[in-house]
N, C-alpha and C positions, 0 to 999 in steps of 0.2 A: 426496434426500440435500440436506443445506448443507452449502456450504464456505465457508470464509473464505479469498479470494486475496489474500495480504500482498505488496504492491509492495516493491521496497528500491529505494535509489537513492542515487549517490554524493553528496558534496558538491559533487563538479561539475554535475552534473544540477540538485542543486536551486538552483546558483547561475546556472544556464542556462534557469531558468523567468523571469527578471528581465531578458534580455537581448533586444532586438528582434529582431535576425539571427537568432541561435542559437535565440532562446523561439519564434520562429515554426514553425521543424520541429518542435521538441519538442513544444509545444502540439499541433503539427497531427497527428502522430503519437498522441496522445493522445485527441485528440479523433475520429478515426477508429475506434480501439478503442474510447473509450467509446458510441457511436453504433453500433458494430455489436453488443455486449454487452447493450446496453440492449436495443435493436430486439431481439435473439432471445427475449425475456422471462425471461431465467432471473436476472437480476439481483432482490435484495428488499431492499440496502441496499448504503450504502459512501460512500467520501469520500475526497479527496485530503486530505494534510494538510501544514499549514504546515512550515518546515524546522525541524529538531532543536532550534536555539538559542532556540526557542521554548517547547521544552518544560518543564516542571517533576516533579520525581519527589518523592514524598513515601514516606518509611519510618515506620514505628511502632516506638522499641526504648524500652525500658523504660516504657512508658506515654507515650512524649513522641512528638510529631510531629518530625520532622526535614526539613524541605522544601530542594531543591535545585534550583534554577535549570539550564537547559538540560540536554542529553542526561545521563541518568547514565554511558549505558555508551560507551567509546570502541571506534568500530567502523570500518571502512573504509564500509560501507552503513549507512543510517538506513531506519526505514520510512517510506515516505512516502505511503503511502496501500492503500484496500482495498476489496474488494469482499467482498458474502455475497452468496451464490449457490443457487440452486436448482437440481440437475441430478441426472440418472439414478445417475451413477456416478464414481470418481475417475476414470477415463481422459477424461469429458466435461470433469469440473473441470482437467486438467491441461491439453486440450486450450483450453482459454480462457486459462488462465495462458499457456502457451506463446506466444499471440498480444501479451501488453502489451510495446508498447514497452522497457520496461525488464529484459524478458525476459535478453538478454544478462548483466545484471547479478544479478539475482535475483530470483526470485518464489516464495513461499512458500503450499503448499497445505494448508489442514488440515480436516478436520471440523469441524461444530460439535458439541456436548453435544446442542442440541437436534435435529439433523438424524440423530442414531443411532438 
């Protein structure tokens, strides 16, 4: 089955990415996780995302486009990246999600429609 693992981070974690001292530990933890999950052969795709301030939201209302810069939802955590993985079951997907450096903040696991 295919699952999406969605990684969430706080504004502090997004800001840490750009700091030399704090960023080294941040990126080291992520490099280790990415290397391990990639080497396992379960990854089918994925990417880290730029900060929520780079987002653009589009909504259609009355046949007109309404475009808004920045994150649309006010939230404590924002989507930071994702992996699409193929594993035998939800338990295997959850095991990979639990290893993510952002697991204390939040990781969402969802089966994909194509994986059903």
